[in-house]
N, C-alpha and C positions, 0 to 999 in steps of 0.2 A: 567524419560522421555527420549524418543529417540531424538537424535539431528536432527533438521530440516535443519539448515543452518550450514555449516562448511566452513569458509574462512581461507585459509592458504597462507601466504606470498603475499597478494594481493598488487599490485602496479598499479596505474593509473596515467599516465603522459600525459599532453596535451601540444602540441607545439603551442606557441604564438609567431609568428615571429621567431626570433633566440633564444628565451627563452623556456626552458622546465619547465612547472609548475607541480609539484608533488602533485596531488589532493589527492591521497591516498598512504601511505608509510608503507611497512612492516606490513600490517594489518592482524591480526589473530583474528578470532571471531567464537564462537559457540553459536547458539541460539536453545534451545530445543523447540519441538512442544508444542504449547499452551502458550508460554510466551507472556508477555505484555511488550514491550520495547519502550522507548523513546530515539531517537537519537538527541542529543543537542549539541550546540556550536555556535560560532559567524559565520557570513557570511564568506564564503571562507574556512571553517574548513574541508569540505569534506562530510558534511551530505547528500547533494543531490546527490553527486557522488556515495556515498555508496548505497543510495536508488535505484538509477538507475541500479547499478550493481546487487543488490539483485533482482530487477525486470526484469533482462535480457534485459534492454533497453540500456545497455552499456557493454563494455567488458574490462577486465583488461589487462594491458600490460604484467603482470607476476602474477604467483600464481594460485591457484585453488579454485573453488567454487563448493562445493557439496551440492545439494539440495535433501533431502530425500535419502541420500546415493549415489546419482548419480552425477558424475562430469559434470555439465552442461556447463562448459567452453569449453568442447571438442565437443559439439553438433553443427550440422549445423544450419544455420539461420532458416530453416523450422522447425527443431526439437525444437529449443529454442522457436519459436513462439507457438508451440503446448503446451509446458510446461507452458509458460506464460499464455496462454488462459485457461488451465485446473487447474493450481495449484496456481496462483497468482492473487489477486484482487487489483486494484489500486483506491485510493480516493485522488483527488487533490484539492488544494485550489480553483482553478478556475473551478471546476466541470468537464470540458472537455466533456460536453454533445454535441450531434450532433444537431444543431439548427433546422434542418428541420424535425427531428423525434419527435414523441410524447413521453411522459414519458414511456408508455408501450413499444414502439419500441426501445427506448434507453436501457431499461432494457433487452429487448430480444436480443440486438445486439450481445453479445458474443456467445449466443447459435446459432444464425443465422450463424455466421462465422464458428462455430464448426460443423455445419451440423446436429444439433439436430432436430428431426422431429417436424413439426408444432404443433401437438397435445400436445406434451410434453412441447414445448416452451410456449404455451398458458396456460397450467396448472401451470407451475412455475411462469410465470409473474402474473397471477391472484392472486396467493398466496402471491407473493412479494408485490404487490400493496396493498393488505390488511394488510400484516405484517407491512408495513412502513407508513400506514395511507394515502395512495395515491390513493385509489380506485376511488375517485371522481375527480382525476386529470389525469386519464389514457390517455385521448385523448388530453391533453394540451401539447403544445410545451414549451421548456425551457423558452422562453421570457414571457410566461404566468404564470410562477411559481415564488414563492418567493425564496430567497436564501436558506432557510432551506429546502424547498421542492426539490429544485434542488440537494442539497447535499444528501437528502434521496434517490432520484432517482439514484445518483451516487453510493451510498452505495449498493442499491439493484442491480445495474448493476455489481458492483464489486464482489458480493457474489452469483450471480445467477448460476455460474458454480461450486459452493461449493468448493472454493479454500482452500488450506492448510494454506495460510497466506494472510493477508491484509497489504498493504503498503500504509500509509496515509501521504501525504506531506502537512503540515500545514492545516489539515482538517477543522479547525474553523476560518481560517484567514480572510475570507470574510463574517463572520457572526457576528451578535450581540451576547452578552454574553449568553442570555437565549437560543437562537437558537443553539449556539455552545455547550451549556450544553446538549441539547437534542441529538445533533449529537454524542457527545462523549458517551452518555449513550447507544446509539444504537451500536456503535463500541465496547464498553466494554461488552455489552450483547453478542455480537458475540464471543468475546474472552472468555467469561464465558462458551460458548458452545464448546470451544476447538480450535477455530481458532486462530492461532498465529497473534498477532497484533503488528506492528512496525510503530511508528509514528515519523516523523521528525518535530521538533518544535523549535521556538525561545522562546516560552512562558514557563517560569519556573514553573508556577502554573500547566499548562497543563502537562508538563513533569513529575512533581512530582506525578501525578496520576498513572503513570506506575509503575510496580513492579521492573523494572530494568531501569537504566539510563546510556546510553553510552555518554560520554562527548568527543567530537571531537575537535581537535585543530591542525591546520597546516597539515591536512591530516593524523593525527595519532590519535589513541584511547588513550586518556590521563587518563581517569578514567572510571571504570566499576563498578557501584554501584547498590546494590540490597536493596529493602525495603520490609517490610512485610505488609505495609499499603494497605488496600483495596481501590479501587477507590471510590470516593464520588459521 
């Protein structure tokens, strides 16, 4: 497999008053295209900082980040936004849907921002609504949807631009167990189709579903474990 992500010598330091907090320290990491990775560790270990860096929502103080062979740390903010829109999908614990938009409009939003023609947007949204069991919820706003339906809208929105990878931050954190299982099955089906899936989780059971577990502690990668087990 080709390397999708290559991190080399990554450092991320935050200034809190007179103190420097090293959120990530000397981080080196390679993730191949199509991998299923769980990033695990206690609060403050650097999990979310790593996810934000991978998603180009934050920038390292030192080191390089190559995505699909391209050093994205050297890109302008506009170029990074374009890469983020076209190659990276996000799924958050709190859904992050736009309250005033319908399910269909939320799913279409990345395509609208990317300037994709209306006919193509409509075609893709119609298919996504059907694929995620949301056809009869197309005109509903987020406050009219269940937690599971909102997360399915979020996944549809994350994948509508056909990204190379999905970054999921505690994707089942606000869901009951059965609904969370449905959401994970959707994400794992996407991974089975070749999309790289990286999840951040405190849940050991959820993390064990991934074929690779990265254990973070104090801003460092302490263990990198691979399993052969298939997701259940």
